[in-house]
Each structure stands twice: as C-alpha cells, then as structure tokens.
N, C-alpha and C positions, 0 to 999 in steps of 0.2 A: 417520497418526501417525509421528513420527520416533522410532524405537526407540532410536537412539543417545543422544539427549537424555534419553529416559525412563530408560535404564539409569543415566546419570549422576545423575539426580534421585533414583532409588531408592537408589543407592550413598551419596549424601550423607545421605539420611534414615536409612539403615542405620547409617552412621557415627555419626550423632547419637544414635540409640536405644541402640546398644551402649555408647557413651561415657557416656550417662546412667546405664547400669547399672554404671559404674565400671570398665570394661575399659580397660587402658592403651593409649595411642596406639601404643606400640611393637608391640602385638599387632594393634590395629585397622587401622593403615595398610596393612600387607602383606595382611591378611585381606580388606579391602574392595577392595584393588587386584586380588587374585585374582578376586573377584566380578566386577569390570569386565572382566578379561581372559577369563574363562570365558564371560560372556554376550555380549560384543561379536561373536564369530564367529557365534553362534547367531541373534541378532536384528538386529545392525547390519551383518552381512556383512563384518566386519573381522577377518581372521584373524591373531591375535597369540598365539603360544605363551606359556603362562604363565611358564615358567622364563625364556624369552627376554625377555619383557616386564619381569620382575623384574630381570634382569641388565643389560639394555641401556637401560631407561628409568627404572625405579624407583630403583635404587641409584645410577646416575650423577647423577640430580637431587638425591638426598639428600646424596651425597658432595660435589657442587659447592657446595651450600649451606654445608656444614661448612667446606669449603676457603675460601669467600669471607668467612664471618662468624664463624668460631670466635674470632678474636682480640677481636672486639667483645664477644661474650658473656663471654669469659674475663676481660678487664680489668674489665668491668662487674660481674661476680660477685665478683671480688676486692675491688673498691671497696665493694660492698654488704656483704661480710663484715666488712671493716675498720670500717665505720660501725655495723654491728650489734653487734660484740663490744667496741668501745670505748665504746659508749653515745652516740656522736655523733648518730646518727639519732634516738635517743630524746630527746636533749637538744633538738634542733630541734623535734621534735614537741611536747614538753611546753611549750616556750617559746611556740609558736604557739597551743597549746591554752589557755594561761593568758591570752591576749589576749581570748578570747571571753567569759570570765566566765560560763560556763554558757549563753550564747546562741549560736544558729546552730551547734549542735554538729555535726550531720551535714555541713553544708557546710564547716565548718572541718576536719573529717577529710579531706574531699575535697581541700581546699587543701594540707594537710600532705603527703598522699601524692603530689599533683601536683608540689609543690616538690621532694620527694626524687627522684622519677623524672625530672623535668626536669633535675635535677643529675647524672643518670647512674646512679642506684642501681636495680638490677633490681627489677621489680615483685614477683617472688616473695619477695625479701628484705623488701620493704616490707610484704607481708602479715603476716609474723611479727613485725616490729618494731611495726607500728601497731595490730594487733588488740588487745593488752592495753591500750593507751592509749585506743583507741576504746571498749573495754568500760568502762573507768573513767569516761570522759566521759559515755557514754550512761546509766550507772547514776546518776551525780550529777544529770543532767538528767531522769531518769526517762523516757527515751525507749525505744521498742521496739527490740529487737535485730534486728528484721527489716530495718532500714535499714542496718545496719553493712556487709554485703557490697557494696551499691551505693555507699555513701560511700567505701569504700576503693578499689574497682576503678575508680570513675569518675575518681578522681584519677590512677590509673596509666595508663589506656588511652583517654583522650580528648584534652583540650587539651594535656597534657604530652607526649603521644605525637606529635601532628601539628603542634604549634606550631612556628613558624619558629625555627631555631637549636637545636632539641632534639637531644641526642646519641642519641636512641632509634634502634633498628635500622630503624624505619619511615621515619626521616628520612635514614638512611644509604644504604639500598638504591637510592633514585632517584639519589643522587649517583653511585653506582658504575655504574648502568645507563644513566642519561639524561645524565650529565655536568653536572648542575646543582650548585647550592650549597646549604648548610644553610638559608639564608634565602630560598630561591626564592620569587618573587612576594611579597615582604616585606609590602607594605602591605595587600593583600587578605587575606593569610594572618593578619596580626595582627588585623584586624577580625573575621574569621571565628572565630579562636581566642578572642578576648574574648567574642564572642557566644555561643560554645559554653560557655565558663566561666560566664557569667551565667545561661544557661538551666539548666544543671545545678545551680548554686547555688540558684536560685529553686525548682526542682523538689524538691530534697532538703529545703529548709526547708518548702515547702508540704506535703510528704508527712509530715514529722515532726509538724507541727501537726494534720494530718488524722488521723493515727493516734491522737494523744493525745485528740482530741475524740471519737473512736469507742471510747475505752476500752482502747487497746493501750498498755501501759506496759512498763517494763524487765522486771519479774517477770511472766511470762506462762505460765500453765499450759497454754495451748492449743498452745504450740510443742512439736514432737515431741521435741527433745533439750533437756534442761535443763542448766544450767551446773554444773560441779563445784565443790566447796568451795574448791579452789585458785584457780579463776577468779573467785570472788566475794570474794577477799581484796583489801584495799586495797593500793595501791602503798606501798613502803617510803619514808616521807618523808625518811629519813636518807640515802638513796642519793645519792652524789655523782656528778654527770654533768659532761661537758665544758662550757665556756662555749658557748652556742649561736651567738654571733657568730663565735667561732673555728671552730666546726663548719661554718659556712657558707663559710669561706674556700676549702677545696679544691673545693667545688661551683662557686663563682664562678670559680676558676681554670680549671676544665674548660670552662665556658661561654665564657669569654673566649678561651681558646686555640682552641676549636673554631670560633668565629664571627668573631673579629677578623681583619682583613686583614693578617696578619703576614708570610706567606710570599709571595715572588715566584715564580709558577709559570712553566712552560716557555712558555706562550702569552702571557706578558707581563702577565697579570692577577694580582691578589693575593687570597689567601684564608687561611683558618685552617689549623691543624694537622689531620691526620687524627684521627678520633674515637678510634682506638686510642691514639695518642700523647697526646691530651688527657686521656683518662681515666687513663692510666698516670701522667701527671704528678700528677693528683689523688690517686692511690694513694700515690705517693712522699711527697707533702706531708702527707697524712693520717697516714702512718706516723711521720713526723717529729714532727708536732704532738701525736699521741696515743700515742706509744711507751710512756710509763709506765703507761698505762691497761690494758695487757694483762699479766696475771700470768704469771710464768715467763720473762720476758725473751725472748730469741731463740726458745727452744723454744715459748713461748706464741704468739708470732707465726707460727711455722711451722704450728701447729694452725689459726690463723685463715686463713692462705693455703691450707692443705689443704682447709678447709671451702669456701672460695670456689671453688677449682678444681673440687672435686667438684660443686658446684652448677652451675657453668658447663657441665660435661659433660652433666648430666641435662637442663638447659634446652635446649641446642642440639640434643641428640639427639632429644628429644621433638618439637621443631619440624622438624628436618631429615627425620625419618622420615615426617612428614605431607607435607612438600614432595615427597618421593618419590612419594606418591600423586598429588599434583598433576602431577608429571612424566609420569605415565602418562596422566592425564586429558587433558592438553593435546595428546596425540598420538592421541586417539580421534577417530573420525569425528563422534561426537556433539558434541564440543567445537567442532570446526571448523564444523559445521552451526549451532551456537548463535551463534558469532561472526559467521558469514556472515549469519544472519538479523538480527542486531543492526545490522550495517553497512548493511543495506538499509532500515532504518527511517527514514533521513534525519533523524537526531537531532543535537543539538548534540554536537560531538566530546568535550567534557568530561563530558557526561552518559553517553556511551558508555564513557569511561574509568571513571567512577563505577560503572556497572553491572557492567562486566567485572571490575574489581578487587574489588568487593563480593562478587560471585558466587564468584570464586576464593577469597577469604578465607573465605566460608561453606563452600565445599567442603573446604578444608584445616583449618577450625577454628583458623586462625592468621592474624593480620594480616600479619606479615612473610612467612610462607610463601605466602599468597595473593597478596600484592603481588609477590613474586619470580616466581611462576609467571606472573602476568598481564603484568608488564613484559617478561620474557624472551620470552614467546610473542607479545605483541601490540605491542611497541615500534614496529615498522615500520608497522603499521596505524594506530597513533596518529599517526605522522608523516604518513602518506598522507592522513589526514583533516584535516590542517592544524592539529592541536592544538599549541599552544606548550608546549614541555617544561617551562618554569617553572611553568605552570599544571598540567600533567600530574603533576609532582612533588607538588604540594600536594594536589590533589584525590585523587590516588592514596593519599597518606598518610591523609587523612581517611576515604576510602571503605573502606580496609583495616580500619578500626576500627568497622565496622558489623556485617555479617553474620558476622564472626569470633566474635561474642558470642552466637551461637545456643547452645542448651542443651548441645550436645556439646563446647563449648570446654573443654579440659582445665584451664586456669588457673581458670576460674570454678568448676568442680567442686571443685578444690583449695581455693579460697577459701571456698566454702560449707561444706566440711568443717571448715576451721579455725574458722569462725564458728558452727558447730553449727546451721546453718539448712538447710532443704530448698529445692528449686527452687520449690515451691508457696508457701513463706513469703516468699522474698526475690527471686525471679527477675524479677518484674514491674518493679521499680524498676531493676534492672540493665538490662533491655531498653529502658526509656525513656531512661535516661542514656547508654547505650552502643550503642544501635541507632537509636532514633528521633531523638534530638537530634543525633548525628553526621550522619544523613541530612539533617536540616534545615540543619546547618552546611555540608554539601556544596552545597546549593542557594543558600545565602547567598554562598558563595565563587564559584560559577558566575555568579551575578548580578553580582558585583563584577568578575569577570574579563571578562564580556561587554562591559564599558566600556573594556577595555584597561588597567585600573589595574594598576600594579606592574610593567610591562614597559617 
C-alpha cells in the first residue's frame, strides 16, 4: 500500500466532510494542509516541518495565484456588481424568461445563467441575481424547488466556463501557462460545448417532468426548509429595468475584444485584448449606459464599486487559500507517486490530462485552483507525452469542471444555502449536470481530437 497516496485521499475526504459541515475554506485549507504535513513524515517517510511547509509551499502557492489572477477576479466582480445594482442582469434574465412562456423553465434558467457568465459576470453574483427570478418562474410553472440549484449552477460552471472564447478564469489560466488562445482547438471545442449544452438542457427538462409525475411540486412540505413570506411575494410588475438589448451590448463588447484578432503581437500573430482589458472596457461602457439607474449619483456608484471590490477579495481569497493546499499536495511524495503510476498506464495523453486535472480540482474543491496546480506541476509531462497544448487547454478546462463539484465545493454549499435546499434534496442533479455530463463531454472532445480536428 502506498501510504503517501492514501494520506492525500484521506485529506481530500476530510476536506469534503468538514466543508459539508459548513466550515470556511479559509480555516479548512491550512488545517488539512497541517494534517498532510504531520502524517507525511510518519507514514510516507517525507520529512516536512509544518511551519516550513506552510511558509515555503502553502503561502507562496496562494500568493502566486492572487498575484496572477487578482485583476481578473477584480474587474469581473466590478462588472457583476454594476449589472446587479443597475438591473441590467435582471433585465436580460426576465427578457429570456419571457420567451419560454412557462415551458422548459429549468433549462431556460440554465441558459440565462450561462449567458451572463459567458459575458463575464461572476457566478457568485449570478446566484443572487437569478435566484429570485428562478423562484418566480418555478412557482408559475409549479415545478419543484429541488431543481433550482442545478439549473442555476449548470449554467455557471459547465459550457459557459469551458466554451471557446469564454472570459472565464478557467479559459484564461491555460492562456497564461500554455501560451494558447481563448479559442484553442475551436472546432472540436464548439462541438463538445454544444453537446454539453444539449445534454444538460435535456436532463433538466427530463427531471422537471419526472418530478411532476411523481408528485413533487413547488409547494413541498417534505423539504427541510420552507420559503419565507418575502420569498413568496410576486415581483413588482411596475419595476422599470434597462432595455435588455442595451444590457447585452457591454457583454458583446467584452466577447469581441477578448476574442477578435485585433492586436498584432510580438510573434507576428494577431489576437484579442487581455481579459482584464476586455472586461474593464465592458465596465466603463456599462457605467456610461446605465449611469442614471444608480441613485445618489457619484456617491451611489462608489457604493456599487465598493461592493464589487469586496466581492472580488472574498472570491479570490477563498480560491487562493485552497490553491495553497494544492501547492503543498503537489510537493508530496504521494502526489508524485500518483502521477508516476498514471504515466505508466500507457493511456491517451489527453485522458492523462483529464484525470490529473480532475483529481487536482477535486482535491482543491476548485476548478481554477485545481487547473492551476495541475498545469504548473505537470506542464512538462504533458509535453513529454506528446499532447498538443491546444487540446490540453480545452480538455483541461472541461475536466476542471468535473470533480471540483464534489459535495465540499464551497460555491455549491453557498448556492444550496441561498436556495434553501439540502444536499440530499438537490445534489443529485448537480452531480449529473456538473460531474457526469462534463466527463462525457471530455470523452466527446477526446474522440474529436483524436482525428486531428481543429489543429
């Protein structure tokens, strides 16, 4: 038995169980890191002093993540706050919701959240914006609330996260580390993304009908937490929101600037603007278009910016601190033994990438954190196996969104709390849409890549 690998497995299980109990990642990451540092000398023969490991491995990994990606989180959170407080996000959501006329409610919620996150709005912001709209739509269609968490998060962390051209952090990390482009392996990426979208759409609609046939409706006394009177109130029909077409303009500008071959680079190729620049331009344009919609003039806008800035700090710190745990894990003998065992299985290089990124994402409870750990630690091994970095980029982005959705993921715990659902009530559909279907998507992409498509 390899004790080093067993220690890592136990650490991940411990991380999940304690997170399930509601303990913050800011406490859990250093706590579980100490668990690994204490047991490694005893069982794995690897002598790492606890304080030294925290100072020389844990903190540098966390600090490097903040240094590399703070601006991405910052401008994204500011953009999300602007769209939240001006009503622009709600306007887009209601416009799209109105198109379904009470049909395909759960899939339509997934489409709305996916569109908003594909446009650069933080998933955490989308939770709070979309939940009241989802509640109204599910009540009107008399659908069970058990599907709301899956419908919201499936849009945030599947096709909109790993689709080509997305400004998501999972699409930015490979650009920085591998030197690829936002639309890496464009054709197979598009096909796999569309397949993922269709599978999730069909699953959510199938589950909605299945629940209704089995007698699960919106008002359900069997659910542990019931809704408050405020949540049961209808939306104010007199509320004036921005024009949804106007609200889509800053999102379109971000996507065009990030993906269009506008800039001439030093190597003679053309590419889009950096994601930070693209989203900042979207923020500026949104402020101009929606300036009158924030009460208090400049002072009101300062409060909006302050809220976005505070959100960015919380988001990146929660992720970075878990990346610190990953920084220690990647230096353990157990991790090296696991990688060595995988490299000797004579598997397809892209399957190797898929497994290693998924495992790291599961260990970190974070798609971006796990991807960063895997790519930084294994980039040279990926190259030595002959994997094309265009393919590595996309399969890594897809695989990062698989095991990161284990029950201990902080974002899922947050969303379940917002939706007043328990893991028992809602997690199954989250697991299908955000673990099982992304894994199927991985294999679809690998099958397409094996033909040489897109390179």
